[in-house]
C-alpha positions as CSV (number, residue, x, y, z in Angstrom):
1,X,0.0,0.0,0.0
2,X,1.3,3.3,-0.9
3,X,2.3,5.8,1.8
4,X,-0.4,8.6,2.5
5,X,0.9,12.0,2.7
6,X,-0.8,14.7,4.9
7,X,1.2,17.6,3.2
8,X,3.4,18.1,0.4
9,X,5.1,20.8,-1.6
10,X,7.3,21.2,-4.6
11,X,9.7,23.7,-5.3
12,X,10.9,25.3,-8.6
13,X,14.6,26.4,-9.5
14,X,15.1,28.5,-12.3
15,X,19.0,28.1,-12.6
16,X,19.2,30.7,-15.6
17,X,17.8,33.5,-13.8
18,X,19.6,33.0,-10.5
19,X,16.6,33.7,-8.5
20,X,15.3,32.1,-5.4
21,X,13.5,29.0,-5.5
22,X,9.8,29.4,-5.6
23,X,6.8,27.3,-4.5
24,X,5.4,25.3,-7.5
25,X,2.7,23.2,-5.9
26,X,1.4,22.6,-2.3
27,X,-1.6,20.9,-0.6
28,X,-2.9,18.7,1.8
29,X,-4.5,15.1,1.8
30,X,-5.5,14.1,-1.9
31,X,-3.7,16.9,-3.4
32,X,-0.4,16.2,-1.3
33,X,-0.6,12.3,-2.8
34,X,-1.0,13.9,-6.2
35,X,2.1,16.0,-6.0
36,X,4.1,13.2,-4.7
37,X,2.5,10.8,-7.5
38,X,3.3,13.3,-10.1
39,X,7.2,13.7,-8.8
40,X,7.5,9.9,-8.6
41,X,5.9,9.3,-12.2
42,X,8.7,12.0,-13.7
43,X,11.7,10.4,-11.7
44,X,12.0,13.3,-9.0
45,X,13.0,12.1,-5.8
46,X,10.6,12.8,-2.8
47,X,12.2,14.2,0.3
48,X,10.5,14.5,3.4
49,X,11.0,17.7,5.4
50,X,7.9,18.5,7.5
51,X,9.3,21.8,8.7
52,X,9.8,23.0,5.2
53,X,6.6,21.7,4.0
54,X,4.8,23.4,6.9
55,X,6.6,26.9,5.8
56,X,6.2,26.6,2.3
57,X,2.4,26.0,2.7
58,X,2.2,29.7,3.9
59,X,3.4,30.7,0.3
60,X,1.2,31.5,-2.7
61,X,2.0,29.4,-6.0
62,X,5.0,30.7,-8.0
63,X,6.1,33.0,-4.8
64,X,9.7,33.0,-4.1
65,X,10.8,31.6,-0.8
66,X,11.6,34.1,1.7
67,X,15.6,34.3,2.9
68,X,14.8,32.6,6.1
69,X,13.9,29.3,4.2
70,X,17.1,29.5,2.0
71,X,19.4,27.3,4.0
72,X,16.9,24.3,4.4
73,X,15.8,24.7,0.8
74,X,19.2,24.3,-0.4
75,X,19.9,21.3,1.6
76,X,16.8,19.8,0.0
77,X,17.8,20.9,-3.2
78,X,21.3,19.3,-2.8
79,X,19.6,16.0,-1.6
80,X,17.5,15.7,-4.5
81,X,20.5,16.5,-6.9
82,X,22.6,13.7,-5.3
83,X,19.7,11.4,-5.4
84,X,19.3,12.0,-9.2
85,X,23.0,11.5,-9.9
86,X,22.8,8.1,-8.1
87,X,19.8,6.8,-10.2
């Protein structure tokens, strides 16, 4: 049986502009599960960081993350990059 997620969020990173990551998707319950399913379908690793997800749920879609989230978001993006390289 697949894991059921209470909350999920997805970040978007524009490496060309060099701007801060922005919120690409966010939701609870069924939407959270759909976000995770989409990530898995396209081979995007899922990293569980509830504290980041909670903070991201306060943002609007396409809103850049605030500076106080840079450090934890950078750690998550590095982890995702490492997981992609290993696969």
